[in-house]
N, C-alpha and C positions, 0 to 999 in steps of 0.2 A: 504494500500500500504506500502511495506517495505521502510525503510529509510536507507540511507548511510550517515554516518558522516565521513568527510574527515579531518584528522589532518595533519599537524599542523595548517591548515588554518581555522579550526573551522567552517566548512560549512556543513550543513545538507540538504539533498535533499530527496524527495520522488521519487520512481521509480516503474515501473510495475514489477511484479514478472517475473523472467527470464532475466531481463536486466543484461548485464555484468557491472562490476564496471568500466571498461574502457569506454563503451558506455555512461554510466551515467556521467562520468567525462567530456567526450567530449561534450555531449549535454548541459552541464551546465558551460562550459568554466572554468573547473577546470584544472589547469596545471599538466598534467600527461604525461610523455614521452611515446611514442609508435612508435618506429622506424620502426617496421615491419608492422604497420597498423593493429595490433590486430590479427595476424595470428600465434601466438605462435612460432615465428621464432627468437626471441631475448629475452632478459630479461629486457628490458628498462622500462616496465610497472610494475616492481616489487613493491609490497606493503606489509605492515605488518598488519595482521588482529589482532586488539586489542580486539574486541568483535564480537562474532558470527561466529568464524572460522568453526565450525562443520556444520553450515547451508549452507556453500558454496559448499558442495559436495566433491567428491573424487579428489585427485590430480592424474591425469593420467600420464603415462610415458613421453609423449611429454613435459608436463609442468614441471615435475620433472627434466628432462634433461636440460631444459632452466634455471630453477631456480639455478642449480649448477653454472651458470655463473653470477648470480646476486651479486652485491656488498652489503655487510651487511646482508647476509642471516641469518634468524632466524628460529626457529621451527614453527613460524606462518606466514612465508612468502608465498605469492601466486603471480601469475601473474594476473593483473587486467583484462586481455583479456579472462581469463578462468573462472572467478568467476561469476556465475549467482546468483543474489540475490534472495533469497526466504524469508528471514526474515531480521530484522534490523541488521546492521553491523556497526562497527567502524573500519576504516582503517587509517593507517598512511602512508603517501607518503614520503619515505626516500629521502634525499637530491639528490642522483644521478637520481632519477626518476622525479624530479620537473623540469619543463621547464620555 
């Protein structure tokens, strides 16, 4: 099973393949904002992928459009609601996305 490591809280969890990072965070009480409920209609679940970026699949137009609204955007930014985990990843939850 793939693992997600959440920074800066230093929490590692195992998830089933295909689970989104947002689903995993919610299932394990990890504080990650998600104002639209995971429907890719906001940018509040913005994360920065520190390891495993390529394994999360393509960034589609709807996600790219929402990411433009994210605070602290980087080249490795994604929306947690759109990232389906296939392999181990390390993600950082930026300050605005922490609840």
